[in-house]
Structure formats: C-alpha cells, structure tokens
N, C-alpha and C positions, 0 to 999 in steps of 0.2 A: 488696570491702567487708570491713572488718576489725572484729572485736569482741574486746575484752579489757579486763580490769580490773587488769592487772599491769604496765602500762607507766608508769614513774615518771620525771618530769622535775624536777630541782632548779632553784632559782631564783637568779638573780644580778641585782642592780639596777645598771644603768649609766645615769647621768643620769636620764632620765624613762622608761626602758624596762625591761622584764623580758625576759631572754634564757634560752631553754631550754638544758639541757646534755644529760645522758646517762642511759642505763639504770642503775638502781641495781646496783652491783657485788655479787657473791656470791650472786646468785639467777638461776635460769632463769625467763625471762619467756615464758609460753606463749600462743600465739595461734591463732585459727582465721580463715582467709581464704577468702572465697567470691566467685567471679567468674562472671558470666553472659556468654557470648560469643554475639552475635547476628550471623550472616552472612546477608545477603539471599539468599533462595532456598533457605536451609537451615534446619534446626531448631536451636533454642537448645540450648546445652550448658552445664551448670553444673559448675564445677570447685571442689572444696572441699579445702583443704590444712590440715594441722595442723603447726605448727613452733614452735621455741623459739629465744630469743635470749639470749645471755649477754655481759655486759661483759667484754672481754678485756684491758682496761687502757688507760691514757693513752698516746697517741703524742706529745702535747705538752699545753700548758695549754689549748689550744683544740680538740683533736681526741681522740676516743675511738674505739678499735677494738672492734668487736662481732663475735661469731661467731653464725652462723645454722645451725641444723640442722633440715632438713625431716623430719618423722616419718611422714607419710602423705599420700596424694592419692587422691581418688575423683572420678569423673565420672558424671553422669547426664543424660539427655536428656529432653525434654518428652514423648517417646512412651513413657517408662517404662524405657528402657535404663539399666543401672547397671554400672560397672566399677571395680574396685580397682586403681589404678596400671595402666591399660590398655596403656600403651606399655612397661611394665617398666623404668621409669627407675631409675637407681642414685642414691640419695640419701645414700650413705655419706660422700661428700666434704663437708668443711666449707667454708663460704662466709663470708668476712669483709667487713665494710663499716665505713666511718668516718662518725661523726656529728660535726658541728661545733657550736659553742656556740649557734648560732641555730636548731638543729634540722634543718638541711639535711644529707642524706646526700651526701657529696662523692666518695668513692672506694670501689671494691670490689676485693677480692682473692680469687682462687679458684684451685683446683687444676684438674685435667683433667676437668672436667665435660662431659657431652654438651651440644651447642649449645642444645637445647631446655630442658634443665634449667638451664643458665646464664641464659638469658633469663628463665625463671620466677623464679629466685632474685633477679635484678636487679629484677624487678617487685615482689617481696615487700619487698625493702629500700627501694625507692622509695615504697612505701605509707607509710612512717614519715617521709618527707621533707616537712617543712612549715616555713616560716619563722614560728616561734611568737613573734615579737616583739610584746610588749604595750606600748602607749602609754597612760599613765594620764592622767586628768583631761581627756579629750576631750569636747567637747559631744555629748550624747546617748549617750555611751559607745561611739561608733563611730569607726573610722578606716580609711583606705585607703592602701595603699602599693604600690609596684612592687618586684619582686625578681627577679633573674636566678638561677633555681634550676637546679641540675644534676640531671637524672634519667636513666633508662635510654634516653631518646630523645636527649638532648643538653643543652646549656646554653641554656635558654630563658627568655624574659622572661614573668613571670606578674603578674597583677593580684590583689592581696589586698584583700578587704573583711572587716573584723573587727568584732565587736560583743560588748560585755560584757553578760551577761544574769544574772538571779538565780541560775541554776544553774551558771554558769561563763562561758566565752567560746567563740564560734564563729568559725572561719576559713573563708572561702569563696575558693578559689583558681581562677582561670581562665586559659586560654591558647588563642590561636587563631593558626594559621600556615598558609600555602599555598605554601611554597617547594618542597619535594620532594613532599609529600602534603598534602591538606587535613586538618588536625587540629584538633579542638575538645576541649579537656581541661577538666574541672571536678573539683575535689576539695573536699569539705566535711568539716571536722574539728571535732568538738565536744570541748572540754576542760572539766574541772571547775575549781574555783578554785585547786587545787594544780597546774594544768596537766597533769593526768593525762588522756590521751585516753579518752573514753567511747565514741565512735563515729567511724569513718572511712568515707566513701563516695566512690568515684571513678567518673567517667564519661569514656570516651574514644571519640570518633567519628572514625575514620580512613577517608578516601576516597582511593584511589589515582587518579592522573591518567588512567591508561590503562585497562587491562582488569581490574584487580584489584577485588575486592568491597569493600563498605563493612563495617567491623568495628566493633562497639560492645561494650565490656566494662564 
C-alpha cells in the first residue's frame, strides 16, 4: 500500500485517450510503502519503508529513467515485536527503473544489491506501474481494457476496469494465472483529475503447487 501526494503525471492527448508520462524533474518525490505479509500458520508481519524517487532524464521520447533511494525500513509483528532494518540490509546502492508514456514500468537497472534488497526494490518500482490510459466520452464514464503489463513477476495480461468519478478516476487491475503457481493479483489506483495518484493498494495471493505456503501481501 502506497501513500503520497508528490507523484506527478503530465498529460498528452492522442486521439481520444490521455496517456501518463513521468515524474516531474528537479524534485525528490518522497513515499511511504506499507505491506502486510500473511503466511498461513504464522503471524502477520508488517513492513514499512520510506524511499524517494527522482527523474534522472529521458532515454527517448517515450521512456524516462528514474532513480530510487530507500531511506529506511522497519518491521513489526502482531504480537508487538518491532525491528529497525532487522536483517541489516545495505540500502546505499541506487536503483534505476524506466517508465513509459503509458505509465508502465518496463525495465530496471541495479548495481550489486543483495538478492532480498533487489526483490524489494523491484516490488517498490512495480507499485507505480499502471496503464493509466483514459478514454473520454464513454457511457457512464466507465471503460474496460486488456493490457499486457510487465512487472517483477513477468509480462502478464491484466484486465483493467476504470471509472471517472467526481474526485478523479479509479483504476482496478486484476490478473489470475495457474501456470507455475496459483496467483491472484489485484491493484486499485485512485487518481485525481490531474492524474496524480492519491492512493495505491495491491493484493497478491500466491499459492505454490507443492509444499510451499500461501502468501498474501
């Protein structure tokens, strides 16, 4: 789950659609990310990270490079346990990712991060990945479309349901697959009329075919 008021998307009109672009250059965009991991038979663990993102420049007319810097991580459990960076992860390495004109995060670049830290940073970058295409003049101000979006799991097909509301626009993204693991993904993104994200919430239910546990985040 992500909360911020500093993520800026500029607009470009192409035919009847609005396409999102990139973080506003020249500023650090600060975010707080909170995730609850629920593993069957174990207690819930909440992880809270603070990080910032800065526009690092255009790679082309359709791609922008961004740099992510993680500032802190804490974990606490439902029994009252609390730890500041309990695994002693090194967050000094910078992490780069690319956003495309439709808002999708397409590529990541990283230095020699630990495996766990690398996975964590990919998840953070993927939180911003949403196809923010807006189609105007639809009956009831609602529209549905399919999009093959790249995230930290792979290039997967998602179903989008979008609705224009008085306070902005809502995107509801879902994906289900059973190839390697049973995965059910849901992402809800609320944007204001300027297409600035107000609230992002994701749910992932992953069930391994054999002996692994079910994990929900």
